C-alpha positions as CSV (number, residue, x, y, z in Angstrom):
1,X,-45.1,36.7,12.0
2,X,-44.9,33.5,10.1
3,X,-43.0,35.2,7.3
4,X,-40.3,36.3,9.7
5,X,-39.8,32.7,10.9
6,X,-39.6,31.3,7.4
7,X,-37.1,34.0,6.4
8,X,-35.0,33.3,9.5
9,X,-35.1,29.6,8.8
10,X,-34.2,30.2,5.1
11,X,-31.2,32.5,6.1
12,X,-30.1,29.9,8.6
13,X,-30.2,27.1,6.0
14,X,-28.2,29.2,3.5
15,X,-25.5,30.0,6.1
16,X,-25.1,26.4,7.1
17,X,-24.9,25.0,3.6
18,X,-22.4,27.8,2.7
19,X,-20.2,26.9,5.6
20,X,-20.3,23.2,4.7
21,X,-19.3,24.0,1.1
22,X,-16.4,26.1,2.4
23,X,-15.2,23.5,4.8
24,X,-15.4,20.7,2.1
25,X,-13.2,22.7,-0.3
26,X,-10.8,23.7,2.5
27,X,-10.4,20.2,3.7
28,X,-9.7,18.9,0.1
29,X,-7.0,21.6,-0.4
30,X,-5.3,21.1,3.0
31,X,-5.5,17.3,3.3
32,X,-2.2,15.7,3.8
33,X,-1.5,11.9,4.2
34,X,1.4,9.9,5.3
35,X,1.7,6.5,3.5
36,X,3.9,4.0,5.3
37,X,4.9,0.5,4.2
38,X,7.5,-2.3,4.4
39,X,9.6,-4.3,1.9
40,X,10.8,-7.8,2.6
41,X,12.8,-10.6,1.0
42,X,10.6,-13.8,0.7
43,X,13.3,-16.3,1.6
44,X,10.9,-19.2,1.2
45,X,9.5,-18.2,-2.2
46,X,6.0,-18.6,-1.1
47,X,4.7,-15.1,-1.9
48,X,3.9,-14.2,1.7
49,X,5.9,-13.4,4.8
50,X,7.2,-16.1,7.1
51,X,9.3,-15.9,10.3
52,X,12.3,-16.4,8.0
53,X,11.5,-13.4,5.8
54,X,14.1,-10.5,6.0
55,X,13.6,-6.8,5.6
56,X,15.3,-5.2,2.7
57,X,17.2,-2.1,3.4
58,X,17.8,0.1,0.4
59,X,14.8,-1.3,-1.7
60,X,13.1,1.3,-4.0
61,X,9.4,1.8,-4.2
62,X,7.2,4.5,-5.9
63,X,3.7,5.8,-5.2
64,X,1.5,6.7,-8.2
65,X,-2.0,7.8,-8.5
66,X,-4.0,7.5,-11.7
67,X,-7.4,9.0,-12.6
68,X,-9.9,6.1,-12.8
69,X,-11.6,7.7,-15.9
70,X,-8.8,8.6,-18.2
71,X,-5.7,6.9,-16.5
72,X,-3.9,10.2,-16.3
73,X,-1.3,10.4,-13.6
74,X,-2.7,12.7,-10.8
75,X,0.2,12.1,-8.3
76,X,3.7,10.6,-8.6
77,X,6.3,10.4,-5.8
78,X,9.9,10.5,-6.0
79,X,11.6,7.1,-5.7
80,X,11.4,6.1,-2.0
81,X,14.2,4.1,-0.5
82,X,13.7,1.7,2.5
83,X,15.5,2.2,5.8
84,X,17.5,-0.4,7.7
85,X,14.3,-2.1,8.8
86,X,12.9,-2.2,5.3
87,X,10.4,0.5,6.0
88,X,9.5,3.6,3.9
89,X,7.1,6.6,4.2
90,X,5.9,9.3,2.0
91,X,3.8,12.5,2.6
92,X,1.1,13.2,0.0
93,X,-0.8,16.5,-0.2
94,X,-4.3,16.7,-1.6
95,X,-7.3,14.4,-1.9
96,X,-7.3,11.7,-4.6
97,X,-11.0,10.6,-4.4
98,X,-11.2,10.0,-8.2
99,X,-7.8,8.2,-8.4
100,X,-6.5,4.7,-7.8
101,X,-3.2,5.0,-5.9
102,X,-0.6,2.2,-5.7
103,X,2.8,1.8,-4.1
104,X,4.9,-0.4,-6.4
105,X,8.2,-2.1,-6.2
106,X,10.9,-0.6,-8.4
107,X,14.1,-2.5,-7.5
108,X,16.0,-4.4,-4.9
109,X,19.6,-3.8,-3.9
110,X,20.0,-7.6,-3.2
111,X,21.2,-9.6,-6.2
112,X,20.0,-12.8,-4.4
113,X,16.6,-11.4,-3.7
114,X,15.4,-9.2,-6.6
115,X,12.5,-11.1,-8.3
116,X,9.3,-9.2,-7.4
117,X,6.5,-11.4,-5.9
118,X,3.5,-11.6,-8.2
119,X,0.9,-11.1,-5.4
120,X,2.8,-8.3,-3.6
121,X,4.6,-6.2,-6.2
122,X,2.2,-3.3,-5.6
123,X,-0.3,-2.2,-3.0
124,X,-3.4,-0.1,-3.3
125,X,-3.7,2.8,-0.8
126,X,-6.7,5.0,-0.3
127,X,-5.9,8.8,-0.3
128,X,-9.3,10.3,0.4
129,X,-11.5,10.8,3.5
130,X,-14.7,10.6,1.4
131,X,-15.0,6.9,1.6
132,X,-15.2,6.5,5.3
133,X,-11.6,6.4,6.3
134,X,-10.5,9.0,8.8
135,X,-7.1,10.2,9.9
136,X,-4.0,11.0,7.9
137,X,-2.0,7.8,8.3
138,X,-2.3,5.2,5.6
139,X,-0.7,1.7,5.5
140,X,0.3,0.0,2.4
141,X,0.4,-3.8,2.4
142,X,4.0,-5.2,2.7
143,X,5.7,-5.6,-0.6
144,X,8.2,-8.5,-1.3
145,X,11.0,-9.7,-3.5
146,X,11.7,-13.4,-3.8
147,X,15.0,-15.0,-3.0
148,X,16.6,-16.9,-5.9
149,X,16.5,-20.2,-4.0
150,X,14.5,-21.0,-0.9
151,X,16.4,-21.5,2.3
152,X,16.7,-25.1,3.5
153,X,14.9,-24.4,6.7
154,X,11.7,-23.2,4.8
155,X,10.4,-26.8,4.5
156,X,10.3,-27.2,8.2
157,X,8.8,-23.7,8.8
158,X,6.1,-24.2,6.1
159,X,5.2,-27.7,7.4
160,X,4.8,-26.1,10.9
161,X,2.4,-23.7,9.3
162,X,0.4,-26.5,7.7
163,X,1.7,-26.4,4.2
164,X,2.3,-30.0,3.2
165,X,2.5,-29.9,-0.6
166,X,5.6,-28.0,-1.6
167,X,6.5,-27.6,-5.2
168,X,9.9,-28.6,-6.7
169,X,9.7,-25.4,-8.9
170,X,10.1,-23.3,-5.7
171,X,13.1,-25.3,-4.7
172,X,11.3,-27.8,-2.3
173,X,11.4,-31.5,-2.7
174,X,8.7,-33.8,-1.5
175,X,9.5,-37.5,-1.0
176,X,7.9,-38.4,-4.3
177,X,9.9,-35.7,-6.2
178,X,13.3,-37.1,-5.1
179,X,12.7,-40.4,-6.9
């Protein structure tokens, strides 16, 4: 009698573990993500968005995933062009648990705003569900290009935000730098 219970429990355990392995493999093959993001013109040259920042229509970005061990490319999108609001999206099939995936700036259509920001020239996105993230939608951090020269109203906006020391290199002049 005890042998029948043990055999039944063993069969049940094998069936459950087999179904988990099947669903793990199926989930990896059928996984699809949508990566969305935004590209802006940093009109104040401060490497972050302000209320004076402008979306860049026609900016080009690219998504690339590289294996963490050997740096081999595991996924590479076509060049993605932003819409009238500076937004883009790309659909990615598969799971990239062993890869680092980044959306990177390629080029700006604006001659007056084509210098990529150091801090936001690329954005990491996670394209796996095996790290605790659920759902198929992934958001990349906003990416920016800097304007050649800061807008005159930036000084006021930045001071309203609490930035009091503005550098002359960025196009700002403090009372001591005018002397």
